VEXVO-869844 format. One record per residue (C-alpha): x, y, z. Coordinates in Angstrom, 1 decimal. Layout:
residues N
<<X, Y, Z>>
...
END
This chain:
residues 557
<<-18.6, 15.3, 8.8>>
<<-21.7, 13.1, 9.5>>
<<-21.4, 9.4, 9.2>>
<<-24.1, 9.5, 6.5>>
<<-21.6, 11.4, 4.3>>
<<-19.0, 8.8, 4.4>>
<<-20.0, 7.1, 1.2>>
<<-18.9, 10.1, -0.7>>
<<-15.3, 9.8, 0.7>>
<<-15.3, 6.0, 0.8>>
<<-11.5, 5.8, 0.8>>
<<-11.4, 7.1, 4.4>>
<<-12.5, 3.8, 5.9>>
<<-11.8, 1.3, 2.9>>
<<-9.9, -1.9, 3.1>>
<<-7.6, -1.8, 0.1>>
<<-6.1, -5.2, -1.2>>
<<-3.2, -4.9, -3.7>>
<<-2.7, -7.8, -6.0>>
<<-0.6, -8.7, -9.1>>
<<-2.9, -10.3, -11.7>>
<<0.1, -12.5, -12.9>>
<<0.6, -14.1, -9.6>>
<<-2.9, -14.4, -8.2>>
<<-4.7, -17.2, -10.0>>
<<-4.1, -18.8, -13.3>>
<<-7.3, -20.2, -15.2>>
<<-5.9, -21.4, -18.5>>
<<-2.8, -23.4, -17.3>>
<<-0.2, -21.1, -19.0>>
<<1.7, -20.4, -15.7>>
<<0.5, -16.8, -15.5>>
<<-2.4, -15.4, -13.5>>
<<-5.1, -13.6, -15.5>>
<<-8.0, -11.3, -15.0>>
<<-10.4, -14.3, -15.3>>
<<-8.4, -15.8, -12.3>>
<<-9.1, -12.6, -10.1>>
<<-12.8, -13.1, -11.1>>
<<-12.8, -16.7, -10.0>>
<<-11.3, -15.6, -6.6>>
<<-13.3, -12.4, -6.0>>
<<-15.5, -14.2, -3.4>>
<<-12.4, -14.8, -1.3>>
<<-11.8, -11.1, -1.2>>
<<-15.4, -10.4, -0.4>>
<<-15.3, -12.9, 2.3>>
<<-12.2, -11.3, 3.7>>
<<-13.9, -8.0, 3.8>>
<<-11.9, -6.1, 1.2>>
<<-13.8, -3.0, 0.0>>
<<-11.2, -1.9, -2.8>>
<<-8.9, -4.0, -5.0>>
<<-5.8, -2.3, -6.3>>
<<-4.6, -4.0, -9.6>>
<<-0.9, -3.6, -10.2>>
<<-0.1, -3.0, -13.9>>
<<-2.0, -5.2, -16.4>>
<<-1.1, -3.1, -19.5>>
<<0.9, -4.4, -22.4>>
<<4.6, -4.6, -21.5>>
<<7.9, -6.3, -22.3>>
<<7.7, -7.1, -18.5>>
<<11.3, -6.3, -17.8>>
<<10.1, -4.4, -14.6>>
<<7.0, -6.6, -13.7>>
<<4.8, -4.5, -15.9>>
<<5.8, -1.2, -14.9>>
<<7.5, -0.6, -18.2>>
<<4.4, 0.1, -20.3>>
<<4.0, 0.0, -24.1>>
<<0.2, 0.8, -24.3>>
<<-1.5, 2.9, -21.5>>
<<-4.9, 2.1, -23.1>>
<<-4.4, -1.7, -23.5>>
<<-4.6, -5.0, -21.6>>
<<-1.8, -7.5, -21.8>>
<<-3.0, -10.4, -23.9>>
<<-1.6, -12.9, -21.6>>
<<-3.7, -11.5, -18.8>>
<<-6.9, -11.1, -20.7>>
<<-9.0, -8.5, -22.6>>
<<-10.8, -5.3, -21.8>>
<<-14.0, -7.4, -21.6>>
<<-12.4, -9.5, -18.9>>
<<-11.5, -6.3, -16.9>>
<<-15.1, -5.0, -17.2>>
<<-16.3, -8.4, -16.1>>
<<-14.0, -8.2, -13.0>>
<<-15.3, -4.7, -12.2>>
<<-18.9, -5.8, -12.5>>
<<-18.4, -8.9, -10.2>>
<<-16.5, -6.7, -7.8>>
<<-19.2, -4.0, -7.6>>
<<-21.8, -6.7, -7.1>>
<<-20.0, -7.6, -4.0>>
<<-19.5, -4.0, -2.8>>
<<-15.9, -3.8, -4.0>>
<<-14.4, -1.0, -6.0>>
<<-11.5, -1.4, -8.4>>
<<-8.5, 0.9, -8.8>>
<<-5.4, 0.5, -10.8>>
<<-1.8, 1.6, -11.1>>
<<-1.2, 4.8, -12.9>>
<<2.4, 4.7, -14.1>>
<<2.8, 7.8, -16.2>>
<<6.2, 8.9, -14.9>>
<<7.8, 7.0, -17.7>>
<<7.1, 4.5, -20.6>>
<<9.0, 1.5, -22.0>>
<<11.6, 2.2, -24.5>>
<<9.5, -0.1, -26.7>>
<<6.5, 2.3, -26.5>>
<<5.5, 3.6, -29.9>>
<<5.8, 7.1, -28.6>>
<<9.5, 6.7, -27.7>>
<<10.3, 4.7, -30.9>>
<<9.0, 7.7, -32.8>>
<<10.7, 10.2, -30.6>>
<<14.1, 8.6, -31.1>>
<<13.7, 8.3, -34.9>>
<<13.5, 11.9, -35.6>>
<<13.8, 15.4, -34.0>>
<<10.9, 16.4, -36.1>>
<<8.7, 13.6, -34.6>>
<<5.6, 14.8, -32.8>>
<<6.6, 12.7, -29.7>>
<<10.1, 14.0, -29.6>>
<<9.1, 16.7, -27.0>>
<<7.2, 14.2, -24.9>>
<<10.6, 13.0, -23.4>>
<<13.4, 15.0, -21.7>>
<<16.6, 15.1, -24.0>>
<<20.0, 16.8, -23.7>>
<<23.0, 16.8, -25.9>>
<<25.2, 16.3, -22.9>>
<<24.2, 14.9, -19.5>>
<<24.3, 17.5, -16.5>>
<<27.1, 17.4, -14.0>>
<<24.8, 15.8, -11.4>>
<<23.8, 12.8, -13.6>>
<<25.0, 10.4, -10.9>>
<<22.9, 11.8, -8.0>>
<<19.5, 10.5, -6.9>>
<<19.7, 7.1, -8.6>>
<<16.8, 4.9, -7.5>>
<<18.4, 1.6, -8.3>>
<<22.1, 2.0, -7.4>>
<<22.7, -1.8, -8.1>>
<<21.5, -1.6, -11.6>>
<<22.3, 2.1, -12.9>>
<<25.1, 4.5, -12.8>>
<<23.5, 7.5, -14.2>>
<<20.0, 9.1, -14.7>>
<<20.9, 9.9, -18.4>>
<<21.4, 7.3, -21.1>>
<<22.8, 8.2, -24.7>>
<<20.6, 6.8, -27.5>>
<<22.5, 6.2, -30.7>>
<<19.3, 6.5, -32.9>>
<<18.3, 9.8, -31.4>>
<<21.8, 11.2, -31.1>>
<<21.0, 12.7, -27.6>>
<<20.8, 11.6, -23.9>>
<<17.3, 10.9, -22.4>>
<<16.3, 11.2, -18.8>>
<<15.4, 8.0, -16.9>>
<<14.8, 8.2, -13.2>>
<<14.4, 4.5, -13.0>>
<<15.8, 1.9, -15.3>>
<<17.4, 2.9, -18.6>>
<<14.7, 1.1, -20.5>>
<<12.2, 3.4, -18.9>>
<<12.6, 6.9, -20.4>>
<<10.9, 9.6, -18.6>>
<<7.9, 11.5, -20.0>>
<<8.2, 15.3, -19.8>>
<<5.5, 16.4, -17.5>>
<<5.9, 19.9, -18.5>>
<<4.7, 19.4, -22.0>>
<<1.1, 20.3, -22.3>>
<<0.5, 17.5, -24.8>>
<<1.7, 14.9, -22.3>>
<<-0.5, 16.4, -19.5>>
<<-3.5, 16.1, -21.8>>
<<-2.6, 12.5, -22.8>>
<<-2.5, 11.5, -19.1>>
<<-5.9, 13.0, -18.6>>
<<-7.3, 11.0, -21.6>>
<<-5.8, 7.8, -20.0>>
<<-7.5, 8.2, -16.6>>
<<-10.6, 9.3, -18.4>>
<<-10.6, 6.1, -20.5>>
<<-10.2, 3.7, -17.5>>
<<-12.6, 5.6, -15.3>>
<<-15.2, 5.2, -18.1>>
<<-14.7, 1.5, -18.0>>
<<-15.5, 1.5, -14.2>>
<<-12.3, 2.1, -12.3>>
<<-12.9, 4.0, -9.1>>
<<-9.5, 5.7, -9.0>>
<<-5.8, 5.2, -9.3>>
<<-2.7, 4.5, -7.3>>
<<-0.3, 7.1, -8.7>>
<<3.2, 5.6, -9.0>>
<<6.3, 7.6, -8.0>>
<<4.4, 11.0, -7.6>>
<<7.5, 13.1, -6.6>>
<<9.2, 11.9, -9.8>>
<<6.1, 12.5, -11.8>>
<<6.1, 16.1, -10.8>>
<<9.9, 16.6, -10.9>>
<<10.9, 18.9, -13.7>>
<<14.5, 19.3, -12.7>>
<<15.7, 17.4, -15.8>>
<<14.3, 20.2, -18.0>>
<<16.8, 22.9, -19.0>>
<<14.2, 25.7, -18.4>>
<<13.0, 24.1, -15.2>>
<<13.3, 27.4, -13.4>>
<<10.6, 29.0, -15.7>>
<<8.1, 26.2, -15.5>>
<<4.9, 26.6, -13.6>>
<<4.4, 24.8, -10.2>>
<<4.1, 21.1, -10.9>>
<<1.6, 20.8, -8.1>>
<<-0.8, 22.8, -10.3>>
<<-0.8, 19.8, -12.7>>
<<-1.7, 17.5, -9.8>>
<<-4.5, 19.8, -8.9>>
<<-5.7, 19.8, -12.5>>
<<-5.6, 15.9, -12.6>>
<<-7.7, 15.8, -9.3>>
<<-10.1, 18.5, -10.7>>
<<-10.5, 16.5, -14.0>>
<<-11.3, 13.3, -12.1>>
<<-13.7, 14.9, -9.8>>
<<-15.6, 16.7, -12.5>>
<<-16.0, 13.6, -14.7>>
<<-16.2, 10.8, -12.1>>
<<-17.1, 12.1, -8.6>>
<<-16.1, 9.9, -5.7>>
<<-12.9, 8.7, -7.4>>
<<-9.8, 8.5, -5.4>>
<<-6.0, 9.2, -6.2>>
<<-3.6, 7.5, -3.7>>
<<-0.1, 8.5, -4.1>>
<<3.3, 6.8, -3.6>>
<<5.0, 9.7, -1.8>>
<<7.9, 8.6, 0.3>>
<<9.0, 12.0, 1.7>>
<<9.2, 13.7, 5.1>>
<<5.7, 14.5, 6.5>>
<<5.8, 18.2, 5.9>>
<<6.7, 17.6, 2.3>>
<<4.2, 14.8, 1.9>>
<<1.4, 17.0, 3.0>>
<<2.0, 19.2, 0.0>>
<<0.8, 16.4, -2.2>>
<<-2.6, 16.4, -0.4>>
<<-2.9, 20.0, -1.4>>
<<-2.1, 21.3, 2.2>>
<<-5.2, 23.0, 3.7>>
<<-7.2, 23.0, 0.4>>
<<-7.0, 19.2, 0.0>>
<<-7.3, 19.6, -3.7>>
<<-4.4, 17.2, -5.0>>
<<-4.1, 13.6, -3.9>>
<<-7.0, 12.2, -1.8>>
<<-4.5, 9.7, 0.0>>
<<-0.9, 9.3, 0.5>>
<<0.9, 6.3, 1.9>>
<<2.4, 6.8, 5.3>>
<<6.0, 5.5, 4.7>>
<<7.4, 7.3, 7.7>>
<<5.0, 5.6, 10.2>>
<<5.7, 2.2, 8.5>>
<<9.5, 2.6, 9.0>>
<<9.0, 3.8, 12.6>>
<<6.7, 0.8, 13.2>>
<<9.6, -1.6, 12.2>>
<<12.1, 0.3, 14.4>>
<<9.6, -0.1, 17.3>>
<<9.3, -3.8, 16.6>>
<<13.0, -4.3, 16.5>>
<<13.2, -2.6, 19.9>>
<<10.1, -4.2, 21.4>>
<<9.1, -0.7, 22.3>>
<<6.4, 1.4, 20.7>>
<<8.1, 4.8, 21.4>>
<<9.2, 5.3, 17.8>>
<<5.7, 4.6, 16.5>>
<<4.3, 7.0, 18.9>>
<<6.8, 9.6, 17.8>>
<<5.7, 9.2, 14.1>>
<<2.0, 9.5, 15.0>>
<<2.5, 12.7, 16.9>>
<<4.5, 14.2, 14.1>>
<<2.2, 13.1, 11.4>>
<<0.2, 16.0, 10.1>>
<<-3.7, 15.8, 9.6>>
<<-4.6, 15.9, 6.0>>
<<-7.5, 18.0, 4.8>>
<<-11.0, 16.8, 5.7>>
<<-11.5, 14.6, 2.7>>
<<-8.0, 13.3, 2.6>>
<<-6.6, 10.2, 4.5>>
<<-3.4, 8.5, 5.2>>
<<-2.8, 4.9, 3.7>>
<<-1.3, 2.7, 6.4>>
<<0.5, -0.5, 5.5>>
<<2.9, -3.3, 6.8>>
<<4.1, -4.5, 3.4>>
<<3.9, -3.5, -0.2>>
<<5.1, -4.9, -3.5>>
<<8.5, -3.0, -3.5>>
<<11.4, -3.4, -1.2>>
<<10.5, -2.6, 2.5>>
<<12.3, 0.8, 2.4>>
<<14.0, 2.1, 5.6>>
<<15.5, 5.1, 3.8>>
<<14.0, 7.6, 6.3>>
<<15.8, 5.9, 9.3>>
<<19.2, 7.0, 10.4>>
<<22.1, 4.7, 9.5>>
<<22.2, 3.2, 13.0>>
<<18.4, 2.9, 13.2>>
<<18.4, 1.1, 9.8>>
<<21.0, -1.2, 11.0>>
<<19.0, -2.1, 14.1>>
<<16.0, -3.1, 11.9>>
<<18.4, -5.1, 9.5>>
<<20.0, -6.9, 12.6>>
<<16.6, -7.8, 13.8>>
<<14.8, -8.8, 10.6>>
<<17.3, -9.2, 7.8>>
<<20.8, -9.8, 8.9>>
<<22.0, -11.5, 5.8>>
<<23.0, -9.3, 3.0>>
<<20.9, -11.3, 0.6>>
<<17.9, -10.2, 2.6>>
<<18.7, -6.6, 2.0>>
<<18.3, -4.4, -1.0>>
<<19.9, -1.1, -2.3>>
<<21.5, -0.7, 1.1>>
<<18.1, 0.9, 2.3>>
<<15.5, -1.8, 2.6>>
<<14.5, -5.4, 2.9>>
<<13.2, -7.8, 0.5>>
<<11.3, -10.0, 2.9>>
<<7.7, -10.4, 4.0>>
<<6.7, -9.9, 7.7>>
<<6.1, -13.6, 8.9>>
<<9.6, -14.7, 8.3>>
<<11.0, -11.6, 9.8>>
<<9.1, -12.3, 13.0>>
<<10.0, -15.9, 13.0>>
<<6.4, -16.9, 12.2>>
<<5.5, -15.8, 15.8>>
<<1.7, -15.9, 15.5>>
<<0.9, -13.8, 18.5>>
<<3.3, -11.2, 17.4>>
<<2.0, -11.3, 13.8>>
<<-1.6, -10.8, 15.0>>
<<-0.6, -7.9, 17.2>>
<<1.0, -6.2, 14.2>>
<<-2.0, -6.6, 12.0>>
<<-4.2, -5.4, 14.9>>
<<-2.2, -2.3, 14.9>>
<<-2.6, -1.9, 11.0>>
<<-6.5, -2.0, 11.4>>
<<-6.8, 0.2, 14.4>>
<<-4.2, 3.0, 13.7>>
<<-5.8, 6.2, 12.2>>
<<-5.8, 5.8, 8.4>>
<<-6.9, 3.4, 5.8>>
<<-5.3, 0.0, 5.8>>
<<-3.7, -1.5, 2.7>>
<<-3.1, -5.2, 2.4>>
<<-0.6, -6.9, 0.0>>
<<-1.9, -10.1, -1.5>>
<<-0.9, -13.1, 0.7>>
<<-0.7, -11.1, 3.9>>
<<-3.9, -12.4, 5.1>>
<<-2.5, -16.0, 5.3>>
<<1.1, -15.0, 6.4>>
<<2.8, -15.9, 3.1>>
<<6.8, -15.7, 3.2>>
<<9.2, -14.5, 0.5>>
<<11.4, -16.5, -1.9>>
<<15.0, -15.1, -1.7>>
<<16.0, -17.2, -4.7>>
<<14.2, -14.7, -6.8>>
<<16.1, -11.7, -7.8>>
<<15.6, -8.2, -6.2>>
<<12.1, -7.2, -5.2>>
<<10.5, -10.1, -6.9>>
<<11.2, -12.1, -3.7>>
<<7.9, -10.9, -2.3>>
<<5.9, -11.3, -5.5>>
<<5.5, -15.2, -5.6>>
<<2.2, -17.0, -6.6>>
<<-0.7, -16.8, -4.2>>
<<-1.1, -20.0, -2.3>>
<<-4.6, -21.2, -2.4>>
<<-4.2, -24.9, -1.4>>
<<-1.5, -27.4, -0.3>>
<<-1.6, -29.0, -3.8>>
<<0.8, -28.6, -6.7>>
<<2.0, -25.0, -7.3>>
<<-0.1, -24.0, -4.2>>
<<-3.4, -24.2, -6.4>>
<<-2.2, -21.2, -8.2>>
<<-1.8, -22.9, -11.6>>
<<-2.0, -26.4, -13.4>>
<<1.1, -25.5, -15.4>>
<<4.5, -27.3, -15.0>>
<<6.4, -25.5, -12.3>>
<<9.1, -24.5, -14.8>>
<<6.4, -22.5, -16.6>>
<<5.2, -20.4, -13.7>>
<<5.4, -16.6, -13.8>>
<<7.5, -16.9, -10.5>>
<<8.5, -19.9, -8.5>>
<<6.3, -20.9, -5.6>>
<<7.8, -20.3, -2.1>>
<<9.1, -23.4, -0.4>>
<<10.1, -24.6, 3.0>>
<<8.3, -23.5, 6.2>>
<<6.2, -20.9, 4.4>>
<<5.5, -23.1, 1.3>>
<<1.8, -23.9, 0.3>>
<<1.8, -27.2, 2.2>>
<<2.0, -25.1, 5.4>>
<<0.6, -21.8, 4.4>>
<<-2.5, -21.7, 2.2>>
<<-6.1, -20.2, 2.1>>
<<-8.0, -23.6, 2.0>>
<<-6.5, -24.8, 5.4>>
<<-6.8, -21.5, 7.2>>
<<-10.5, -21.0, 6.2>>
<<-11.2, -24.0, 8.5>>
<<-8.9, -23.1, 11.3>>
<<-10.7, -20.7, 13.7>>
<<-7.2, -19.7, 15.2>>
<<-5.7, -18.9, 11.8>>
<<-4.2, -15.6, 10.7>>
<<-6.8, -15.5, 8.0>>
<<-9.7, -15.6, 10.4>>
<<-8.1, -13.2, 12.8>>
<<-7.7, -10.6, 9.8>>
<<-11.3, -11.3, 8.9>>
<<-12.4, -10.4, 12.4>>
<<-10.1, -7.3, 12.4>>
<<-11.6, -6.1, 9.2>>
<<-15.2, -6.7, 10.4>>
<<-14.6, -4.7, 13.6>>
<<-12.7, -2.0, 11.8>>
<<-15.6, -1.4, 9.4>>
<<-18.0, -1.5, 12.4>>
<<-16.1, 1.3, 14.2>>
<<-15.9, 4.5, 12.3>>
<<-14.1, 6.1, 15.1>>
<<-10.9, 4.3, 14.1>>
<<-10.8, 6.0, 10.6>>
<<-12.7, 9.1, 11.1>>
<<-12.2, 9.9, 14.7>>
<<-9.8, 12.0, 16.7>>
<<-6.9, 9.9, 17.9>>
<<-5.4, 10.4, 21.3>>
<<-2.3, 8.6, 22.4>>
<<-2.9, 7.6, 26.0>>
<<-0.3, 8.1, 28.7>>
<<0.6, 5.4, 31.2>>
<<3.5, 3.8, 33.0>>
<<3.9, 0.5, 30.9>>
<<6.7, 1.4, 28.3>>
<<6.0, -1.7, 26.2>>
<<2.4, -0.9, 25.7>>
<<0.9, 1.3, 23.0>>
<<-2.5, 2.5, 23.7>>
<<-4.7, 5.1, 22.0>>
<<-8.2, 6.4, 22.0>>
<<-10.4, 7.2, 18.9>>
<<-13.5, 9.4, 19.3>>
<<-16.1, 10.3, 16.7>>
<<-19.7, 11.4, 16.9>>
<<-20.0, 10.5, 20.6>>
<<-18.4, 7.1, 20.3>>
<<-15.1, 5.9, 21.7>>
<<-12.8, 3.1, 20.9>>
<<-9.7, 2.3, 23.1>>
<<-6.9, -0.1, 21.8>>
<<-3.9, -1.5, 23.7>>
<<-1.0, -3.3, 22.1>>
<<1.8, -5.1, 24.0>>
<<5.1, -4.9, 22.1>>
<<7.0, -7.1, 24.6>>
<<7.3, -10.9, 24.6>>
<<6.3, -10.9, 28.4>>
<<3.0, -10.4, 30.0>>
<<2.3, -7.0, 31.6>>
<<-0.4, -4.8, 33.2>>
<<-1.4, -1.3, 32.3>>
<<-3.8, 1.2, 33.7>>
<<-5.4, 3.6, 31.2>>
<<-7.6, 6.6, 31.7>>
<<-10.1, 5.9, 29.0>>
<<-13.2, 8.1, 30.0>>
<<-14.2, 10.9, 32.3>>
<<-15.5, 10.1, 35.8>>
<<-19.0, 8.4, 35.9>>
<<-21.0, 5.5, 37.1>>
<<-22.1, 2.7, 34.8>>
<<-19.3, 2.9, 32.1>>
<<-18.1, -0.3, 30.7>>
<<-15.4, -1.5, 28.3>>
<<-16.7, -4.0, 25.8>>
<<-13.9, -6.1, 24.2>>
<<-14.5, -6.2, 20.5>>
<<-12.1, -9.1, 19.8>>
<<-13.3, -11.6, 22.4>>
<<-16.3, -12.0, 24.7>>
<<-15.4, -10.0, 27.7>>
<<-16.8, -6.8, 29.3>>
<<-15.2, -4.8, 32.1>>
<<-16.7, -2.1, 34.3>>
<<-14.6, 1.1, 34.5>>
<<-13.7, 2.6, 37.8>>
<<-15.6, 5.6, 38.9>>
<<-12.6, 7.8, 37.9>>
<<-12.7, 6.6, 34.3>>
<<-9.7, 4.2, 34.5>>
<<-9.3, 0.7, 33.4>>
<<-6.7, -1.9, 34.2>>
<<-5.8, -4.5, 31.7>>
<<-3.8, -7.6, 32.0>>
<<-2.0, -8.1, 28.7>>
<<-0.3, -11.4, 27.6>>
<<2.7, -11.4, 25.4>>
<<2.2, -9.4, 22.2>>
<<-1.5, -9.1, 23.2>>
<<-4.0, -6.8, 21.3>>
<<-7.3, -5.5, 22.8>>
<<-10.0, -3.4, 21.2>>
<<-12.5, -1.9, 23.6>>
<<-15.7, 0.1, 23.0>>
<<-16.4, 2.4, 25.8>>
<<-20.2, 2.2, 26.6>>
<<-22.4, 4.3, 28.9>>
<<-25.9, 3.7, 30.3>>
<<-28.5, 4.1, 27.5>>
<<-26.0, 3.6, 24.7>>
<<-27.5, 1.5, 21.8>>
<<-24.4, 0.0, 20.1>>
<<-24.9, -3.4, 18.6>>
<<-22.0, -5.2, 20.1>>
END
């Protein structure tokens, strides 16, 4: 595909920034962030280089699961603002070249949703068939529980309904029956509604559960659920071309590729790379990139318009469920040795900076990896300044603390009394007096300015997201190096996973005279040997990005 066509598939080299409206910026002093607050801080995101904002749920909700228990798929939570505020945000974002997407959470509803209230009240309710009911739970009701610390079964008896209903997640989140044609049509209306207001796509929550029809008694006779995902993609493409669907699919690579639509690429436009993320943490625990290399070599290529979403952290627990028990324990020992730091026996409820002991060189190396690995980088709010977690908050909420804007009260997030905040601000070494946007904006060596530089270079180098990735062989085991090529351009990166300095010799080009390696992260140019090799001296946890330039090349460097 030519570079001039990339605007049509913008997600392939986007910079996606996930934020929770409730914890981003509070404009009215009630302790909760709001949509107007995101508007007030849109220039921070533009200055950072973000090209797509992903909004976590802003819909009306009892808020028992941080907004993922929804009571109105067409509404805006009044505490967060109005439809007008959302349109204002989309307008401001578009003016700055930023698209807006939102969570699509249609695997389940809140048990307070009017649909479920009607369904439980009568077997003759038009919504009764929108949920999955049984007179008796199946024998395997205890298998596949997502939250084993909170639930003991996937089925819950409802006194009013006189039947059991299916809930893959919490018991107050009854599953919708995706096999029901009326439910499918309603979901299309939901995405049609929000797209009409200006959203550029959706992050689809829990996609494998959304398509799972095993709870239905006639599951064996139902059509392929992937056909429905194709229908959703087709609907979105017909009505709103250039919209994206990014899916939460935490499955082995071969299974995940099915959700792209295999070779046809007619289902999800993007899938998160959970396997690569988990292997990255194992490599960090071992100070050895071998596991990351293994993941990249196993990762299948998506269809031409598809892309992998790469990430270091997200809003949930840092899941390690695809590692073996011994591998998972290695990561626990390195980054979360206390039981209170772990969750569900499979993940960590920590942010990266505390896990790495706030080692700035190592942090910067990890984010250099994020922006140079093949895929589209996704940031979770606060990562750009190195925010930490608050383990005093229960469960996954430990990483969903208020954004730290200044060193002032409540980190500049809100003027409310601290007791009224949506969540308590992190304290200690990672509190706002030490970690905040205002201070890092003025510090040229800050993590914030490093990530700004990485984003700027990433956007200038289509080879990284569009190109053919080749992992480079060499004899320095602690160094990960790869080459990305696209339309005649070549970028080479090298990352030292060790805490000691090292040297590596890389074959980065064919033989020739006059080839140079121009460093994109600092002011340095090195001539290549005539055989196309380059020897680099790498400091502890060093990161290098190099553009290979030949005589007559006209790159603006």
